[in-house]
C-alpha positions in Angstrom: 20.3 -12.6 -31.0 22.0 -10.8 -28.1 23.1 -7.2 -28.4 26.8 -8.1 -28.1 26.5 -10.6 -31.0 24.8 -7.9 -33.2 27.7 -5.5 -32.4 30.3 -8.1 -33.2 28.5 -9.1 -36.4 28.3 -5.5 -37.6 31.9 -4.8 -36.8 33.0 -8.0 -38.5 30.9 -7.1 -41.6 32.6 -3.7 -41.7 36.1 -5.3 -41.4 35.3 -7.9 -44.1 33.8 -5.3 -46.4 36.9 -3.2 -46.0 39.2 -6.1 -46.7 37.3 -6.9 -49.9 37.1 -3.3 -51.1 40.7 -2.4 -50.3 41.9 -5.6 -52.2 39.8 -4.8 -55.2 40.1 -1.0 -55.3 43.0 0.1 -53.1 42.9 2.2 -50.0 42.1 5.5 -51.7 39.3 4.2 -53.8 37.5 2.6 -50.8 35.2 5.3 -49.4 33.3 4.8 -46.1 30.0 4.9 -48.0 31.1 1.8 -50.1 32.2 0.0 -47.0 28.9 0.7 -45.2 26.9 -0.4 -48.3 28.8 -3.7 -48.7 28.6 -4.4 -45.0 24.8 -3.7 -45.1 24.9 -0.9 -42.5 24.3 2.8 -42.6 27.4 5.0 -43.0 26.8 6.4 -39.6 27.1 3.0 -38.0 30.8 2.8 -39.0 31.5 5.6 -36.5 30.0 3.6 -33.7 32.9 1.2 -34.0 35.7 3.3 -35.6 36.7 6.9 -35.2 37.5 7.3 -38.9 38.7 5.4 -41.9 42.3 5.3 -40.7 41.1 3.6 -37.4 39.2 1.1 -39.4 42.2 0.3 -41.7 44.5 0.1 -38.7 42.2 -2.2 -36.8 41.8 -4.5 -39.8 45.6 -4.6 -40.3 46.2 -5.7 -36.7 43.5 -8.3 -36.8 44.8 -9.8 -40.1 48.4 -9.6 -38.8 47.3 -11.5 -35.7 45.6 -14.3 -37.7 48.7 -14.4 -40.0 51.0 -14.8 -37.0 48.8 -17.5 -35.4 49.1 -19.5 -38.6 52.8 -18.7 -39.0 53.8 -20.1 -35.6 51.5 -23.1 -35.4 53.5 -26.1 -34.2 56.6 -24.0 -33.6 58.7 -24.6 -30.5 61.7 -22.7 -29.3 63.4 -26.0 -28.7 63.5 -26.7 -32.5 66.8 -26.2 -34.3 67.1 -22.9 -36.1 66.7 -24.5 -39.5 63.8 -26.8 -38.5 62.0 -23.9 -36.8 62.5 -21.6 -39.7 61.4 -24.1 -42.2 58.2 -24.8 -40.2 57.5 -21.0 -40.0 58.3 -20.4 -43.6 56.0 -23.3 -44.8 53.2 -22.1 -42.5 53.6 -18.6 -44.0 53.5 -20.0 -47.6 50.4 -22.0 -46.8 48.7 -19.0 -45.2 49.4 -16.9 -48.3 48.1 -19.7 -50.5 45.0 -20.4 -48.5 44.1 -16.9 -47.1 44.5 -15.0 -50.3 42.4 -12.0 -49.4 44.2 -11.5 -46.2 47.6 -12.1 -47.7 46.9 -9.6 -50.5 45.8 -7.0 -47.9 49.0 -7.5 -45.9 51.0 -7.1 -49.1 49.3 -3.8 -49.8 49.9 -2.7 -46.3 53.6 -3.5 -46.5 53.8 -1.2 -49.5 51.6 1.6 -48.4 51.9 4.6 -46.0 48.2 4.0 -45.1 49.2 2.1 -42.0 50.2 4.3 -39.1 53.8 3.7 -38.1 52.9 3.0 -34.5 50.4 0.4 -35.7 53.0 -1.1 -38.1 55.4 -1.5 -35.2 52.6 -3.1 -33.1 51.9 -5.5 -36.0 55.6 -6.4 -36.1 55.4 -7.7 -32.5 53.3 -10.5 -33.9 56.5 -11.7 -35.7 58.6 -11.7 -32.6 59.1 -15.5 -32.5 60.6 -15.4 -35.9 62.8 -12.4 -35.0 63.9 -14.3 -31.8 64.7 -17.4 -33.9 66.8 -15.3 -36.2 68.6 -13.7 -33.3 69.3 -17.2 -31.9 70.5 -18.3 -35.3 72.9 -15.3 -35.4 74.3 -16.1 -31.9 74.7 -19.7 -32.8 76.5 -18.8 -36.0 73.9 -20.5 -38.2 72.4 -17.4 -39.8 74.3 -14.5 -41.3 74.5 -11.5 -38.9 72.3 -9.2 -41.1 69.4 -6.9 -40.3 66.1 -8.6 -39.8 64.8 -6.5 -42.6 67.3 -8.0 -45.0 66.5 -11.5 -43.7 62.8 -10.9 -44.2 63.4 -9.4 -47.7 65.3 -12.5 -48.9 63.2 -15.2 -47.2 59.6 -14.2 -46.7 59.0 -11.3 -49.1 59.6 -13.3 -52.2 56.6 -15.4 -51.3 54.3 -12.4 -52.0 55.8 -12.1 -55.5 55.4 -15.8 -56.3 51.9 -15.9 -55.0 51.0 -12.9 -57.1 52.3 -14.7 -60.1 50.3 -17.8 -59.1 47.2 -15.7 -58.8 47.7 -14.3 -62.3 48.1 -18.0 -63.4 51.7 -17.4 -64.7 53.3 -19.7 -62.1 52.4 -22.5 -59.7 53.8 -22.8 -56.2 53.2 -26.6 -55.8 54.9 -28.7 -53.1 58.1 -29.4 -55.2 58.5 -25.7 -56.0 57.7 -24.8 -52.4 60.6 -27.0 -51.1 63.0 -25.6 -53.7 62.0 -22.1 -52.8 62.5 -22.7 -49.1 65.9 -24.1 -49.8 66.8 -20.9 -51.8 65.5 -18.8 -48.9 67.6 -20.8 -46.4 70.7 -20.7 -48.6 70.4 -16.9 -48.7 70.6 -16.5 -45.0 72.6 -19.5 -43.6 76.3 -19.2 -42.9 
């Protein structure tokens, strides 16, 4: 195996271990020693790739946010109508959260934690720019209520995290029928 592949493997092992441990134990109960042990590397190895725990968490956040965004905008085109484009993005996000549970849980924790540096959070938001642009177009076209993007997100995307948490606890099932009904509620909340 080439040296570069070994480096990538170790870095990915550290990121994957961090993802698992943060999801299972939270940010504060995930020491570097546990991350190293789960990744199968010495604790000193972490510092070859990351300056400190915050750097590791921020790097993981950006990587997961990028994969989330790639999934969210798959098949999206700016030529789509606002509703069609939003529905495609919304369904893609729901499917990501249903199928990438570890990553979705991590992002939910990050949304509700001061552990992510504000500059990194802003950089992560850039990955959502196509959705923000779509909403801006919808506002200009008079299709979407002229509200803050934070309010639009809170009423349309954020409820998915709650529903998926209930599904994970086996209290609720987000099947295709419920997904369609939930999208319609999200759309009704923001359309004019």
